C-alpha positions in Angstrom: -101.5 -55.8 -6.4 -100.1 -53.4 -3.8 -102.1 -50.9 -1.9 -102.7 -47.7 -3.7 -103.4 -45.6 -0.7 -101.1 -47.2 1.9 -101.7 -47.3 5.6 -104.6 -45.7 7.2 -103.6 -44.1 10.5 -105.7 -44.5 13.5 -104.7 -44.5 17.2 -103.1 -47.9 18.0 -104.0 -49.6 14.8 -102.9 -49.8 11.2 -105.4 -50.6 8.4 -104.2 -51.4 4.9 -106.6 -50.2 2.2 -106.2 -52.4 -0.9 -108.2 -52.3 -4.1 -108.4 -55.4 -6.4 -107.7 -55.7 -10.0 -111.2 -54.7 -11.1 -110.0 -51.1 -10.4 -106.8 -51.6 -12.4 -106.0 -48.9 -14.9 -109.1 -46.8 -14.8 -110.3 -43.5 -13.4 -111.2 -43.4 -9.8 -114.6 -41.7 -9.4 -115.5 -38.9 -7.1 -117.2 -41.1 -4.6 -114.2 -43.4 -4.2 -111.9 -40.4 -3.8 -114.3 -38.9 -1.2 -114.2 -42.2 0.8 -110.4 -42.2 0.7 -110.3 -38.6 1.9 -112.8 -39.3 4.7 -110.7 -42.3 5.7 -107.5 -40.2 5.8 -105.9 -42.8 3.6 -104.5 -40.5 0.9 -100.8 -40.3 0.3 -98.6 -39.7 -2.7 -99.6 -38.2 -6.1 -103.0 -38.0 -7.7 -104.2 -36.5 -10.9 -107.6 -34.8 -10.6 -109.2 -34.0 -13.9 -112.6 -33.9 -15.7 -115.3 -31.5 -17.0 -116.9 -30.8 -13.6 -114.9 -28.0 -12.0 -117.2 -27.3 -9.0 -117.0 -30.9 -7.6 -113.3 -31.0 -8.4 -112.7 -27.8 -6.4 -114.9 -29.2 -3.6 -112.7 -32.4 -3.5 -109.5 -30.2 -3.1 -111.2 -28.3 -0.3 -112.0 -31.5 1.5 -108.4 -32.7 1.3 -107.3 -29.3 2.7 -109.6 -29.9 5.7 -107.5 -32.9 6.6 -104.8 -30.4 7.7 -104.8 -28.5 11.0 -106.3 -25.1 10.1 -103.9 -23.5 12.6 -100.8 -24.4 10.5 -102.5 -24.8 7.1 -100.4 -22.1 5.5 -97.2 -23.9 6.6 -98.4 -27.3 5.4 -100.2 -26.5 2.2 -98.2 -25.3 -0.8 -99.4 -24.4 -4.3 -97.0 -24.8 -7.3 -97.3 -23.7 -10.9 -94.9 -25.1 -13.5 -92.4 -26.4 -11.0 -89.2 -28.2 -11.9 -88.5 -31.6 -10.3 -86.2 -30.1 -7.6 -88.8 -27.6 -6.5 -91.6 -30.2 -6.3 -89.5 -32.8 -4.5 -88.2 -30.2 -2.1 -91.7 -29.3 -1.2 -92.9 -32.9 -1.0 -90.0 -34.1 1.1 -90.6 -31.6 3.9 -92.0 -33.0 7.1 -95.4 -31.5 8.2 -95.1 -28.7 10.7 -96.9 -29.8 13.9 -99.4 -31.9 11.8 -99.7 -35.4 10.3 -100.0 -34.4 6.7 -98.5 -32.1 4.1 -100.4 -31.1 0.9 -98.9 -30.0 -2.4 -101.2 -28.6 -5.1 -99.7 -28.5 -8.6 -101.9 -26.4 -10.8 -99.8 -26.5 -14.0 -96.9 -28.6 -15.2 -95.3 -30.0 -18.3 -94.1 -33.4 -19.6 -90.5 -32.5 -18.6 -91.5 -32.5 -14.9 -93.1 -35.9 -15.2 -90.1 -37.3 -17.1 -87.6 -35.9 -14.6 -89.6 -37.5 -11.7 -89.8 -40.8 -13.5 -86.0 -40.8 -14.2 -85.4 -40.3 -10.5 -88.0 -43.0 -9.6 -89.7 -40.4 -7.5 -93.1 -39.9 -9.2 -94.7 -42.5 -7.0 -92.1 -42.7 -4.3 -92.9 -39.8 -1.9 -93.1 -39.4 1.9 -96.0 -41.1 3.5 -97.0 -37.8 5.1 -97.3 -36.0 1.8 -100.2 -35.8 -0.7 -99.6 -34.2 -4.1 -102.6 -33.3 -6.1 -102.0 -32.5 -9.8 -105.2 -30.4 -10.6 -106.0 -30.4 -14.3 -108.6 -28.0 -15.6 -110.9 -29.9 -17.9 -110.2 -33.4 -19.2 -106.6 -34.7 -19.3 -105.9 -36.7 -22.5 -105.2 -40.4 -21.9 -102.0 -39.9 -23.9 -100.7 -37.4 -21.4 -97.5 -38.6 -19.8 -98.8 -38.0 -16.2 -102.1 -39.8 -17.0 -100.3 -42.8 -18.4 -98.0 -42.9 -15.4 -100.7 -42.7 -12.7 -103.6 -44.5 -14.3 -102.1 -48.1 -13.8 -101.8 -47.1 -10.1 -105.4 -46.0 -9.9 -104.4 -42.5 -9.0 -106.4 -40.7 -11.7 -109.6 -39.2 -10.3 -112.2 -38.3 -12.9 -114.8 -35.5 -12.1 -117.4 -36.2 -14.8 -120.2 -34.0 -16.0 -123.2 -34.2 -13.7 -126.0 -36.7 -14.5 -129.6 -35.7 -13.8 -129.6 -37.8 -10.6 -126.4 -36.2 -9.3 -127.5 -32.7 -10.3 -130.8 -33.2 -8.5 -129.1 -34.6 -5.4 -126.8 -31.6 -5.4 -129.7 -29.2 -5.5 -131.5 -31.1 -2.7 -128.4 -30.6 -0.6 -128.2 -27.0 -1.4 -131.9 -26.5 -0.5 -131.2 -28.0 2.9 -128.3 -25.6 3.4 -130.5 -22.6 2.3 -133.4 -23.8 4.5 -135.9 -23.8 1.6 -138.2 -26.5 0.3 -137.5 -28.0 -3.1 -139.2 -31.0 -4.7 -137.3 -33.3 -7.0 -139.6 -32.4 -9.9 -138.8 -28.7 -9.6 -135.1 -29.5 -9.2 -135.3 -31.5 -12.5 -137.0 -28.5 -14.2 -134.2 -26.3 -13.0 -131.6 -28.7 -14.5 -133.5 -28.8 -17.8 -133.4 -25.0 -18.0 -129.9 -24.4 -16.8 -127.9 -27.4 -17.9 -125.4 -29.6 -16.0 -122.7 -27.2 -15.2 -122.5 -27.3 -11.4 -121.3 -23.7 -10.9 -124.1 -22.3 -13.0 -126.7 -24.6 -11.5 -125.7 -23.6 -8.0 -125.7 -19.9 -8.8 -129.1 -20.1 -10.4 -130.5 -22.0 -7.6 -129.1 -19.5 -5.1 -131.1 -16.8 -6.9 -134.3 -18.8 -6.6 -133.6 -19.7 -3.0 -133.0 -16.1 -2.0 -136.2 -15.1 -3.8 -138.2 -17.7 -1.9 -136.5 -16.8 1.4 -135.7 -19.0 4.5 -138.5 -21.4 5.1 -140.0 -20.7 1.7 -140.5 -23.0 -1.2 -138.8 -22.9 -4.6 -141.5 -23.6 -7.2 -141.7 -23.4 -10.9 -143.2 -20.0 -10.6 -140.1 -18.9 -8.6 -137.9 -20.3 -11.3 -139.8 -18.4 -13.9 -139.1 -15.2 -12.0 -135.4 -15.7 -11.1 -133.7 -18.2 -13.4 -131.9 -17.3 -16.6 -132.3 -20.2 -19.0 -129.3 -21.4 -21.0 -129.3 -20.4 -24.7 -129.7 -24.0 -25.5 -132.9 -24.2 -23.5 -134.3 -21.1 -25.2 -133.5 -22.6 -28.5 -135.2 -25.9 -27.6 -138.3 -23.9 -26.5 -138.3 -22.1 -29.8 -137.9 -25.3 -31.8 -140.8 -26.9 -29.8 -143.1 -24.0 -30.8 -142.0 -24.2 -34.5 -142.3 -27.9 -34.7 -145.8 -27.8 -33.1 -146.9 -25.5 -35.9 -146.9 -22.4 -33.6 -144.9 -20.4 -36.0 -146.0 -17.0 -34.7 -144.7 -17.9 -31.2 -141.5 -19.5 -32.4 -140.8 -16.6 -34.8 -141.3 -14.1 -32.0 -138.8 -16.1 -29.8 -136.3 -16.1 -32.7 -136.6 -12.3 -33.2 -136.1 -11.8 -29.4 -132.9 -13.8 -29.6 -131.7 -11.8 -32.5 -132.6 -8.5 -30.8 -130.6 -9.7 -27.7 -127.6 -9.8 -30.0 -127.5 -13.5 -30.9 -125.6 -14.1 -34.1 -127.8 -15.2 -37.1 -125.0 -17.5 -38.2 -124.7 -19.0 -34.8 -128.4 -19.5 -34.5 -128.6 -21.1 -37.9 -125.7 -23.4 -37.1 -127.5 -24.4 -33.9 -130.8 -25.0 -35.6 -129.0 -27.1 -38.3 -127.3 -29.2 -35.6 -130.6 -29.7 -33.7 -132.5 -30.7 -36.8 -129.7 -33.2 -37.7 -130.1 -34.7 -34.2 -133.9 -34.8 -34.5 -133.5 -36.5 -38.0 -131.2 -39.1 -36.4 -133.7 -39.7 -33.7 -136.5 -40.1 -36.4 -134.3 -42.6 -38.2 -133.9 -44.6 -35.0 -137.6 -44.6 -34.5 -138.3 -45.6 -38.0 -135.9 -48.6 -37.5 -138.2 -49.8 -34.7 -136.4 -48.5 -31.6 -138.7 -47.3 -28.7 -138.2 -43.7 -27.6 -136.1 -44.5 -24.6 -133.7 -46.7 -26.7 -133.6 -44.1 -29.4 -132.6 -41.4 -26.9 -129.8 -43.5 -25.6 -128.3 -43.8 -29.1 -128.0 -40.1 -29.5 -124.8 -38.1 -28.6 -124.8 -35.1 -26.3 -126.7 -34.4 -23.1 -129.6 -36.7 -22.0 -131.9 -33.7 -21.9 -131.1 -32.8 -25.6 -131.6 -36.5 -26.6 -135.0 -36.7 -24.9 -136.2 -33.4 -26.6 -134.9 -34.6 -29.9 -136.9 -37.9 -29.7 -140.0 -36.0 -28.6 -139.7 -33.6 -31.6 -138.8 -36.4 -34.0 -142.2 -37.9 -33.5 -143.8 -34.7 -34.9 -142.1 -34.9 -38.3 -141.3 -37.4 -41.0 -137.8 -38.1 -42.0 -138.3 -36.3 -45.4 -139.6 -33.2 -43.6 -136.6 -33.2 -41.3 -134.1 -33.7 -44.2 -135.6 -30.7 -45.9 -135.2 -28.7 -42.7 -131.5 -29.7 -42.4 -130.9 -28.7 -46.0 -132.7 -25.3 -45.5 -130.4 -24.3 -42.5 -127.3 -25.7 -44.2 -128.0 -23.4 -47.1 -128.0 -20.3 -44.9 -124.2 -20.1 -44.8 -123.8 -20.2 -48.6 -126.6 -17.7 -49.1 -124.8 -15.2 -46.8 -121.3 -15.8 -48.3 -122.6 -15.4 -51.8 -124.4 -12.2 -51.0 -127.8 -13.6 -51.9 -129.3 -12.5 -48.5 -128.1 -10.7 -45.4 -127.4 -13.0 -42.5 -130.6 -12.1 -40.6 -132.8 -12.4 -43.7 -131.3 -15.7 -44.7 -132.1 -17.2 -41.3 -135.6 -15.8 -41.1 -136.4 -17.1 -44.6 -135.1 -20.6 -43.7 -137.4 -20.6 -40.6 -140.4 -19.4 -42.6 -139.9 -21.9 -45.4 -139.2 -24.9 -43.0 -142.0 -24.7 -40.4 -145.7 -24.7 -41.3 -148.4 -22.9 -39.4 -150.7 -25.1 -37.3 -153.6 -24.2 -39.4 -151.7 -25.4 -42.5 -150.9 -28.7 -40.8 -154.7 -29.4 -40.4 -155.5 -29.0 -44.1 
């Protein structure tokens, strides 16, 4: 299989970077693309796609840093919806007093890819040119560009953060901000905010600024500065309700409604969470251990862990009744039986018992 990155330039030597068939026709991950960038072995076209926009933007920024900053504006060009002539004209130019030219394509259509393929120019570009097709979000595998570049291992996936990667990112940010942060507190922040890197970084910045240089970001600091995701708030509310702390859970629900949350949206969320918890309960009843049950659930790992934890508090029959109660809210509202707020509150009151009632 031929080299996908080509020759790596270094004074007096040429190194050929070649990847074996185990890489064939799959996404290249961020780490691999990072190494290729650091090795200055990039050339030709790449498709950058995936859910995680912050790390994708950081990857583009790292490629830009390969160019001489003094002539960056002359050697880096951004194109939107170009035709084949425009793209090839940009890609065929020699770098101006530099070794590399970078073309960023931020939007395109199938006609561009088809025209490049007809000319046999999609993969055949100057060795001194890198073309990055930057897709916001996931690119479907049926997309013409994806199908053309994937067999050449030129599709780079920026996947949603895992807990480990999110914590590592926060630890790096803490060093840059000159604040202390333990991994346990970093995990707490991820649980509260979620895995979106932009939001995670912004919320951590608030906490770090509050702690100040040389300070420590603690859970108490997070309590003062971080705005939890709506999902985290809903999990907290469900925890209270399933623990039999109906007064606390009911108060949290009213606060959400008073903040402007839609009763229909909340009831839909609660129905979905109860379905997930029911699925977790069914996995446990089949003999799976909690960790295995969590791995069987769709969605985020955090949501799966919480679902398994809550599943152990209820029987399958109780959870089925809860799902039915929240599923009925939509019909009750549409039939005019209850107003939306009343229908939701009644479903909550009828579904969750008080702690004192559980003891009887």
